[in-house]
C-alpha positions in Angstrom: -8.6 14.5 77.0 -10.0 16.3 79.9 -13.5 17.4 80.0 -14.1 21.0 81.0 -17.2 22.1 82.9 -19.3 20.5 85.6 -22.7 21.0 86.9 -21.4 23.3 89.5 -19.9 25.5 86.9 -23.1 26.0 84.9 -24.2 28.9 87.2 -20.8 30.7 86.5 -21.4 30.2 82.8 -24.8 31.6 83.0 -23.5 34.8 84.7 -20.9 35.1 82.0 -23.5 34.5 79.2 -25.3 37.7 80.7 -22.2 39.9 80.5 -20.8 38.9 77.2 -21.6 40.2 73.6 -23.8 38.0 71.3 -20.8 36.3 69.5 -19.4 35.0 72.8 -22.9 34.2 74.2 -23.3 31.5 71.5 -20.2 29.8 72.6 -21.2 29.9 76.2 -24.6 28.6 75.3 -23.0 25.7 73.4 -20.8 24.8 76.4 -23.8 25.0 78.9 -25.9 22.7 76.7 -22.9 20.3 76.3 -22.5 20.2 80.1 -26.1 19.7 80.7 -26.2 16.9 78.2 -23.1 15.2 79.6 -24.3 15.5 83.3 -27.9 14.6 82.3 -29.2 17.8 83.8 -32.7 18.9 83.1 -34.0 22.5 83.3 -35.6 21.8 86.7 -32.6 20.1 88.3 -31.7 20.8 91.9 -28.5 22.5 90.8 -30.7 25.3 89.2 -32.9 26.0 92.1 -30.5 28.5 93.6 -30.1 30.6 90.4 -30.8 34.3 90.5 -33.6 35.8 88.4 -31.0 37.0 85.9 -29.3 33.5 85.7 -32.8 31.9 85.3 -33.6 34.2 82.3 -30.0 33.3 80.8 -30.9 29.6 81.2 -34.3 30.1 79.6 -32.8 31.9 76.6 -30.1 29.2 76.2 -32.5 26.3 76.2 -35.3 25.6 73.8 -38.9 26.3 75.1 -40.0 23.8 77.7 -42.2 21.0 76.1 -40.4 21.1 72.8 -39.5 17.6 72.0 -36.5 17.1 69.8 -36.7 14.2 67.3 -34.0 11.6 67.1 -31.9 11.3 64.0 -33.6 9.4 61.3 -37.1 9.7 62.8 -39.5 11.8 60.9 -40.7 14.9 62.7 -44.2 14.6 61.1 -45.8 11.8 59.1 -45.7 12.7 55.3 -49.0 13.5 53.9 -50.7 10.9 51.8 -51.5 11.9 48.2 -55.2 12.2 47.5 
């Protein structure tokens, strides 16, 4: 199986995201997040420094807000309250 999408293609996908209708945008967003995860790219990676303002807004819309930690599978997001 050949993987499609590299760190260099994320900017192209972000331009595509801006131009497409909502149903296609979700598929583009999934592809961008998959590439970022596979390539271990963070939102402040060097490859994103040359993005236009429109592409940066697209990236910000695709990614969860900065500082939002995702919990690992099986880990509790919050401790359960103790009964009084």
